[in-house]
N, C-alpha and C positions, 0 to 999 in steps of 0.2 A: 504493500500500500504506500509506504514511504517513497519507494522508487517511482511509482506511478505519479505521486504528487509532485515529486521533484521534476519529472519529465514534463508534467503539465506546466509547471512554473517556467521551465526553460523554454517551452514552446511559446508561452505568452510573451516572454521577454523578447524572443526572436521576432514575433509578430509586431510587437511595439516598435522595435528597432526598424523593421522593414517599413512600418507605417510612417515613422519619422523621416526615413530616407526618402520615401515616396513624396511626402509633403515638401521636403527640401528640394527635390528634383523638380517638382511642379512649379514651385516659386522661382527657382532658377530659370526655368524655361520662360516664365512670364516676364522676368526682368530682361531676358535676352530679346524677347519679342517687343517689349516696350522700347528698349534701346534702339533696335533696328528700325522700328516705326518712327522714332524721333529723328533718326538720321535721315531717313527717306523723306520725311515731311520737311525737314529743314532744307535739304538740298532742293526739293521741289519748289519751295518758296523762293529760294535764291534764283532758280531757273525762271520762275514765273515773273517775279517783280524786279529783279536786277538785270539778269541776262536776257530776259524776254524770250526764252526758249519755251514756247507754250506746249508743244507736243511732248517733249521729254518731261516737262513738269507734270502734265496730266497723267503720264504713265507712272510717275513716282507717287502721285496722289492716289491713283488706283491701287498701287502696291501697298501703300500705307493703310488704305481702307481694308484691303484684303487681309493683311496680317493682323491688324488690330481688331477688325470686325468679325473674324471667323467665329470666335466663341460667342460674341454678342448676337450674331445672326442665328447661330445654332440654338441658343437659348430662346431667342425671340420666336422663331418658327416652331420650336418644340412647344412653347407655351400656347401658341395660336392653334396648332394642330391637335395636340393631345389634351390641353386644358381649356381650349376655346376661349382664351383670354388675350387681350391686347396688352402685352407687357411693355415696360419702358424700353426694353431692348429692341422690340419690334418697331416702336415709334422712332427710336434713334436711327434705325436702318432706313426707314421711310424718309426721314428728314435728310439723311446723308445722300440717299439716292436722288432726291429732289434737287439737292445742290449740284450734283454732278450733271443732272439732266439740263439744268438751266445754264450750265457753263461755269459754275463756281466750284470746281473740284477741290480747291484748297480749303473751302469751308466745310465741305462734306468730310474730307479726310481729317481735318482738325477736330470736328465734332466727334467722330468715331474714336480717334486717338485719345482725346481728353476723357471721353466716357470710359474707355478701356483702362486708362490710368486711374480714374476715380474708383472703378470697381476693384482694381488691384489694391488700392490703398484701403478701401473699406474692408476687404477680405483680410488684409494684413492686420488692421486694427482689431478686427473681431478675433483673429487668432491670438493676438497678444493678450486681449482681454480674457479669453478662455484659459490661456496658460497662467495668467495672474490669479484667476479664480482657483484653478487647480492647485497652484502653489500655496495659496492661502488655506485651502482645505487640508493640505498636508501638514500645516503648522500644529494643529491640535493633536495631542496624543490619542490613541485609540483606547487606552486603558487608564483608569483612575484608581488611586488608593483611597478606599472608602472605609470609614469607621462604622462598623456594624456589630452590635451586641458586645461592645467593649473590645473588639478586635479590628485590626486593619486588614482588609481584603482587597485584592485586585479585581476590579469589575470593569467590563466594557462600558465606555462612557454612555452608550445608548441605553444602558440599564440603570443608570444613576438617576434617582428621582430628586425633585426639588426639595430643599430643606435637609437633604443628607449632607454629612460633613466629609469633605475630602482633605487629604493630607498632601502637601507639596513641599518637598525637600529642596535644599539649595541646588541650583543648576537644572532643576526639572521644569518642563513646560506645564503651564496651568491648563488642565483639561477641560474645564467648564467655567462659565461665568458664575461669579458668586461674591459673597461678602466675607471679608476677613473677620474671624471670631477669636483668633488666637495667633500671637506672634507678630513680629515686625520684620520687614525685609524691603529691599528695593527690587522693582520689577521692570524688566526691559519690555516696553510696550511698542517699540519701533515697528514691528511687523503689522500691528493693528492700527495704531493712532499716528504713527510717523514721528513721534517724539524721540529726539536723539538721546536725551539724557534719561537714565533710569529714574523711575518715580517711586518714592517711598510709600509703602503700604503698611498700614497698621489697623488695629481693630476698628471696624465700621467702614473701612474703605472697600471700594468695588474693584474686583480684578476680572480680567477677561481671558477667555479661552485662547490659546495660541501664544500668549505672552510668556516670558521666561522669568522664573524666580531666581534672583541672583545669589544671595548669600544666607538668607534667613530661613527659619522653619515656619511654615504657615499652615493653619487650619482654616478652611474656607467652607462656609455654608452655601450650598448650591442654590442659585436663584433662577436658573433657566436650564431646561433640558438641552441635550446636545443639538437638537434640531432647531433651537430657538436662540442660540448664542449669537453674540455680535458677529462672530466669525462666519457663522452659517448664513 
């Protein structure tokens, strides 16, 4: 059983690594496409307005639209055909096509390129936010030392009830939000509140899950369950 469990964990680790590598490769591909599109659009604008080489400029604008607009068009037509909805992607393609049709290819190419960049930035920001949330969720320990029937027992934080007393020793992370009922210590709250200096905590003060108890011994009365903490 232990071997099977270990093999399962190893398989999960491999899957996670492959997933991260896949995401990194996709982002790298998008950056290359954005860079290539930017170069083509810039050269096209030089041809159009400085050198007045209209035909080569139009070819470059079409190339820019094709490179930047592939994923936009794919999503737009997919939404129209399968979900029967006019998405913003489809409307952008219509606007760009109209610009090319009336002889303003530079505008059509610019619209598609800027929309593609905006989608990339939105995706990047969303990914960063998800990673930040995931890292915050990892701050809180999964087990708490709880005083029950005069003894100290290790209990999963999800099973700790409000008003129970938990024990936090020096250097340990605080597992749940609560109120100090015994002891004095300084607590590093940087991961939660952003405060750079440790904050002194004594009887009556509030502490938060995911923060770090520095040097003192604390007993804390739980005020919120694990799914109600400031961290969650």
